[in-house]
C-alpha positions in Angstrom: -2.1 17.2 -2.8 -1.3 13.5 -2.6 -4.6 12.9 -0.9 -6.4 14.5 -3.9 -4.6 12.2 -6.3 -5.6 9.1 -4.4 -9.2 10.3 -4.1 -9.4 10.6 -7.9 -8.4 7.0 -8.7 -10.3 3.7 -8.8 -7.2 1.7 -7.8 -3.5 2.1 -7.5 -1.1 0.0 -9.6 2.3 -1.1 -8.3 4.4 -3.2 -10.5 8.0 -4.3 -10.3 10.3 -7.1 -11.5 11.5 -9.5 -8.8 14.6 -8.4 -7.1 14.7 -5.0 -8.9 14.3 -1.9 -6.8 12.8 -1.4 -3.4 9.2 -0.8 -2.4 8.6 2.9 -2.7 5.8 3.2 -0.1 3.0 3.2 -2.7 1.5 0.0 -1.2 1.3 1.6 2.3 -0.1 4.8 0.8 -3.0 2.9 -0.7 -3.9 1.5 2.7 -3.6 4.9 4.4 -5.6 6.7 1.8 -8.2 3.9 1.4 -7.5 3.0 -2.2 -7.8 -0.4 -3.7 -4.6 -1.9 -4.9 -3.4 -3.8 -7.9 0.1 -5.3 -7.4 2.4 -7.5 -9.3 3.6 -10.8 -7.7 7.2 -9.5 -7.6 7.5 -9.9 -3.8 6.4 -13.3 -2.4 6.0 -12.0 1.1 3.8 -9.1 -0.1 1.8 -11.4 -2.4 1.1 -13.7 0.6 -0.1 -10.8 2.7 -2.4 -9.5 0.0 -3.7 -12.7 -1.5 -7.0 -12.8 0.5 -7.6 -9.1 0.9 -10.8 -7.9 -0.8 -9.2 -4.6 -1.6 -6.2 -6.0 -3.4 -5.7 -7.9 -6.6 -2.5 -9.6 -7.7 -1.3 -10.1 -11.3 1.7 -12.1 -12.7 4.8 -10.0 -13.3 5.5 -9.7 -17.0 2.2 -11.2 -18.1 0.0 -8.6 -19.9 -3.0 -11.0 -20.0 -2.9 -11.3 -16.2 -2.9 -7.6 -15.7 -5.7 -7.2 -18.3 -7.8 -9.7 -16.5 -7.4 -7.8 -13.2 -8.2 -4.4 -14.8 -11.3 -5.8 -16.5 -12.4 -7.1 -13.1 -12.0 -3.6 -11.7 -14.2 -2.2 -14.5 -16.9 -4.8 -14.0 -17.0 -4.7 -10.2 -15.0 -2.2 -8.2 -12.9 -3.6 -5.5 -13.6 -3.1 -1.8 -11.8 -0.3 0.0 -9.2 -1.0 2.5 -10.8 -0.9 6.0 -9.5 -0.2 9.4 -7.8 -3.7 9.6 -5.9 -3.2 6.4 -2.7 -1.8 8.0 -2.4 -5.0 10.1 -2.4 -7.1 6.9 0.8 -5.3 5.8 2.2 -5.2 9.4 1.9 -1.4 9.3 1.3 0.9 12.2 -2.1 2.4 12.5 -2.4 6.1 12.0 -2.5 6.6 15.8 0.5 4.4 16.3 2.4 6.2 13.6 1.5 9.6 15.0 2.7 8.5 18.4 6.0 7.1 17.0 6.7 10.4 15.1 5.9 12.5 18.2 8.2 10.4 20.4 10.9 10.6 17.8 10.6 14.3 17.4 10.7 14.8 21.2 13.7 12.6 21.5 15.5 14.6 18.7 14.5 17.9 20.2 15.9 16.7 23.6 19.2 15.8 22.0 19.5 19.2 20.4 18.6 21.0 23.6 21.3 19.1 25.4 24.1 20.1 23.0 
């Protein structure tokens, strides 16, 4: 179902205030599902990683004019889609690496249960 939601959007919007809350995984979802990203500058590390990405746009937290400018840009010219190198920009595992990690974790947990 989530894949259908992301397939229906032109871009995903992630906005937070600095120091409030924890990243929910939406940024990673946009990369995994190949959706352009609009994100506030609430996290300096994330902002630095995304600044030069053609599939991401950053706006100033708490500045409606900044967000409006980014949204108008999206309407005039759609952003690029995240490509195969996008996960590395966020220091994410590739899909294959994540599948391998989950498989190894599941096997390790299963081994612990079997040894009980």
